[in-house]
C-alpha positions as CSV (number, residue, x, y, z in Angstrom):
1,M,0.0,0.0,0.1
2,T,1.5,3.5,-1.2
3,A,1.5,6.4,1.2
4,A,-1.3,8.2,-1.3
5,S,-3.5,5.2,-0.8
6,D,-2.9,5.4,3.0
7,A,-4.5,9.0,2.7
8,Q,-7.6,8.0,1.0
9,R,-11.1,8.1,2.8
10,R,-12.4,4.6,3.4
11,E,-16.5,3.9,4.5
12,H,-17.6,1.0,6.1
13,V,-21.2,0.4,6.5
14,V,-22.5,-1.7,9.1
15,N,-26.4,-3.0,9.0
16,A,-27.9,-5.4,11.7
17,V,-30.9,-6.8,13.3
18,R,-31.3,-8.2,16.4
19,V,-34.5,-9.7,18.3
20,Y,-34.2,-9.0,22.1
21,D,-36.6,-10.5,24.5
22,A,-37.2,-7.2,26.3
23,P,-39.6,-4.6,25.7
24,R,-38.1,-2.1,23.8
25,E,-38.6,0.8,26.8
26,R,-35.8,-1.4,28.2
27,V,-33.7,-1.6,25.3
28,F,-33.9,1.4,24.6
29,E,-32.7,2.4,28.0
30,A,-29.9,0.4,27.9
31,W,-28.8,2.8,24.6
32,T,-29.5,6.1,26.6
33,R,-28.3,5.6,30.0
34,A,-24.7,5.9,31.0
35,E,-25.2,3.5,33.9
36,H,-26.5,0.7,31.5
37,L,-24.0,1.7,28.4
38,A,-21.2,1.2,30.7
39,H,-22.2,-2.4,31.0
40,W,-22.2,-3.6,27.4
41,F,-21.0,-1.1,25.2
42,G,-17.8,-2.3,23.0
43,P,-16.8,-5.8,21.9
44,R,-16.1,-8.8,23.9
45,G,-12.7,-7.9,26.4
46,F,-13.4,-4.0,26.4
47,R,-14.4,-2.8,29.3
48,I,-16.4,1.1,29.3
49,H,-14.2,3.0,32.1
50,S,-15.6,6.2,31.9
51,C,-19.6,7.1,30.4
52,E,-21.6,10.1,29.8
53,A,-24.7,10.3,27.6
54,D,-27.5,12.9,27.5
55,P,-29.9,11.6,25.3
56,R,-31.4,14.3,24.0
57,A,-30.8,16.2,20.2
58,G,-27.5,17.6,20.8
59,G,-27.3,16.0,23.8
60,M,-23.8,14.7,25.0
61,F,-22.4,10.7,24.1
62,R,-18.9,9.9,25.7
63,L,-17.2,7.0,26.9
64,C,-14.2,5.2,26.9
65,M,-13.5,1.5,25.8
66,R,-10.7,-0.2,27.3
67,S,-8.9,-2.9,25.5
68,P,-7.9,-6.6,26.8
69,R,-4.5,-4.7,26.4
70,G,-5.4,-2.0,28.7
71,E,-5.5,0.6,25.4
72,D,-8.5,3.3,26.0
73,Y,-10.1,4.0,22.8
74,W,-12.6,7.0,23.3
75,V,-15.4,7.7,21.3
76,H,-17.5,11.1,21.6
77,G,-20.3,12.7,19.9
78,S,-23.7,13.8,20.7
79,F,-27.2,12.7,20.2
80,R,-28.5,13.7,16.5
81,E,-32.1,12.4,17.0
82,V,-33.9,10.8,20.2
83,A,-37.5,9.6,19.5
84,A,-37.8,7.2,22.9
85,P,-38.7,4.4,22.1
86,E,-38.2,4.3,19.1
87,R,-35.1,5.8,17.5
88,L,-31.9,7.0,18.1
89,V,-29.2,8.4,15.7
90,I,-25.8,9.0,17.2
91,H,-22.8,11.2,15.5
92,C,-19.6,10.4,17.4
93,F,-16.0,10.3,16.5
94,A,-13.4,7.3,17.9
95,H,-10.0,7.7,18.6
96,D,-7.0,5.4,18.7
97,A,-5.1,4.2,21.6
98,G,-2.6,7.5,21.3
99,G,-5.5,9.5,21.2
100,T,-5.8,10.6,17.6
101,Q,-9.2,11.0,16.0
102,R,-9.5,8.2,13.2
103,L,-13.1,7.6,12.5
104,E,-16.1,9.5,12.1
105,E,-19.5,7.4,12.5
106,V,-23.2,7.8,12.6
107,I,-25.0,5.1,14.5
108,A,-28.9,5.1,13.4
109,V,-30.6,2.3,15.8
110,S,-34.6,1.9,15.5
111,F,-36.5,-0.2,17.8
112,A,-39.9,-1.7,17.2
113,P,-42.0,-4.3,19.7
114,E,-42.2,-8.0,18.1
115,G,-44.9,-10.0,20.1
116,G,-43.2,-8.9,23.7
117,K,-39.7,-8.4,22.3
118,T,-38.1,-5.9,20.4
119,R,-36.6,-6.0,17.4
120,L,-33.4,-3.5,17.3
121,T,-32.4,-2.4,13.5
122,L,-28.9,-0.7,13.3
123,H,-27.2,1.2,10.9
124,A,-24.0,2.3,11.3
125,T,-21.5,4.2,8.8
126,A,-17.9,5.2,9.5
127,A,-15.4,6.8,7.6
128,G,-11.6,7.6,8.0
129,T,-8.0,7.6,6.5
130,G,-4.9,6.5,7.0
131,P,-3.8,2.7,7.9
132,E,-5.1,3.1,11.6
133,A,-8.8,3.9,10.7
134,A,-8.4,1.0,7.7
135,A,-7.8,-1.0,10.8
136,M,-10.4,0.0,12.6
137,L,-12.8,-0.2,9.6
138,R,-12.3,-3.9,9.1
139,G,-13.0,-4.7,12.4
140,M,-16.6,-3.1,12.5
141,E,-18.7,-6.0,11.7
142,Q,-17.1,-8.2,14.3
143,G,-17.2,-5.4,16.7
144,W,-20.8,-4.5,16.3
145,S,-21.9,-8.0,16.4
146,E,-20.2,-8.5,19.7
147,T,-21.6,-5.5,21.1
148,L,-24.9,-6.2,20.0
149,D,-24.3,-9.6,21.9
150,R,-23.3,-8.0,24.7
151,L,-26.5,-6.2,24.8
152,R,-28.9,-8.8,25.0
153,E,-27.0,-9.8,28.6
154,R,-27.4,-6.5,29.5
155,T,-30.9,-6.3,28.8
156,D,-31.8,-9.4,30.9
157,A,-29.9,-7.7,33.6
158,I,-32.3,-4.1,33.4
159,R,-35.4,-4.7,35.6
C-alpha cells in the first residue's frame, strides 16, 4: 500500500438486526443511560471505564473503551435524534489508543415491538483515513456483532 492510498478516505457500513427478549423501552434505555451503556457497549473483552450520555437532540455521548491490552479508545459525539423509544441517531468520533481521531461514525438505531420482544435495527456508517482507520473499519462487523450480543446480556439484567 502506498502513502497516497493510505491517505484515501475509507468508509464502511454495518447493518444488523437483532431481536431481544425485552420490551423496547428497556432496550432503548440500555442505549441512552450511561449506567447501562457502561456494562455492554464495545466488543467482547473491552470494558467501559468512563461514560456519559445526555439522551436529547444535541446532547453529549462520550465513553472510553479499554481494550484487553489496557489501551483506551475514546468515542465522543452527540445524539442527533432521540425519539423514545423508537429511534436514536448518534454522531460520534472514535480515537485510537494514542488519542488521535481516526473515525467519524453515524449510528442509527430503531427499536420496534415484536410480540413482547424488541426488534433492533442498526445502521452504522463510519469513515476515516490512514492505516489505523482502515484497521478499525475492518473490525467493524465483528465489533458491532459482539457489542449487540453483549447488549442482549445487559437487557436481561435491566429491571
